[in-house]
ZAMARGU-4260 file (C-alpha; in steps of 0.2 Angstrom, whole numbers, plus 5000, padded with zeros to 4 digits):
<rodrens>
0) 4926/4752/3814 | 4918/4766/3824 | 4903/4755/3829 | 4915/4740/3835 | 4924/4752/3846
5) 4908/4758/3854 | 4908/4776/3848 | 4892/4776/3838 | 4883/4767/3852 | 4890/4780/3865
10) 4883/4794/3854 | 4867/4786/3852 | 4866/4783/3871 | 4870/4801/3874 | 4856/4807/3862
15) 4843/4796/3869 | 4847/4800/3887 | 4847/4818/3884 | 4831/4818/3875 | 4823/4807/3888
20) 4829/4819/3902 | 4823/4835/3892 | 4806/4827/3890 | 4805/4824/3909 | 4808/4842/3912
25) 4827/4843/3916 | 4837/4858/3911 | 4853/4858/3902 | 4864/4859/3917 | 4855/4843/3924
30) 4857/4834/3907 | 4876/4839/3907 | 4878/4832/3925 | 4869/4816/3921 | 4879/4813/3905
35) 4896/4817/3913 | 4892/4805/3928 | 4889/4792/3914 | 4906/4795/3906 | 4900/4804/3890
40) 4914/4814/3882 | 4912/4833/3884 | 4912/4836/3865 | 4897/4823/3863 | 4888/4832/3877
45) 4890/4849/3868 | 4884/4841/3852 | 4869/4833/3860 | 4863/4849/3869 | 4862/4857/3851
50) 4850/4844/3846 | 4837/4847/3860 | 4823/4860/3860 | 4831/4876/3867 | 4831/4877/3886
55) 4821/4892/3887 | 4807/4884/3877 | 4807/4869/3888 | 4806/4880/3904 | 4792/4890/3897
60) 4782/4875/3894 | 4785/4869/3912 | 4779/4886/3918 | 4763/4885/3908 | 4759/4868/3915
65) 4764/4872/3933 | 4759/4890/3935 | 4767/4907/3935 | 4773/4907/3953 | 4789/4906/3963
70) 4786/4888/3967 | 4788/4884/3948 | 4803/4895/3947 | 4811/4885/3961 | 4807/4869/3952
75) 4816/4875/3937 | 4831/4879/3947 | 4830/4862/3955 | 4829/4853/3939 | 4845/4860/3932
80) 4839/4875/3922 | 4852/4889/3920 | 4851/4905/3930 | 4850/4915/3913 | 4835/4904/3908
85) 4826/4907/3924 | 4829/4926/3924 | 4823/4927/3906 | 4807/4917/3911 | 4803/4928/3926
90) 4806/4943/3915 | 4794/4937/3902 | 4781/4933/3915 | 4781/4951/3920 | 4766/4956/3930
95) 4760/4938/3929 | 4774/4932/3941 | 4766/4928/3958 | 4780/4930/3971 | 4794/4930/3959
100) 4800/4948/3963 | 4817/4942/3971 | 4822/4931/3956 | 4829/4944/3945
</rodrens>
């Protein structure tokens, strides 16, 4: 019955879309915004976020590739990473953060 009403397909869509966005470097807020625009229910969005690699881990992977600098930090903000995650990343970078002094 659930499959006929589209509930199973909607959830599968939400999982696939969120995983795709996460792989492309989008933060949780960006994923939520995208799924909301596409009509995914809030409860499904919350559940789907719990299935993803933690946002902080994804952000750190991006920083490692892009470099430890203010431009990379601005990139995270533009891609929908939370302020809390960005502050944690900048704090973790410590002395390695080039030009990030004003971010925390």
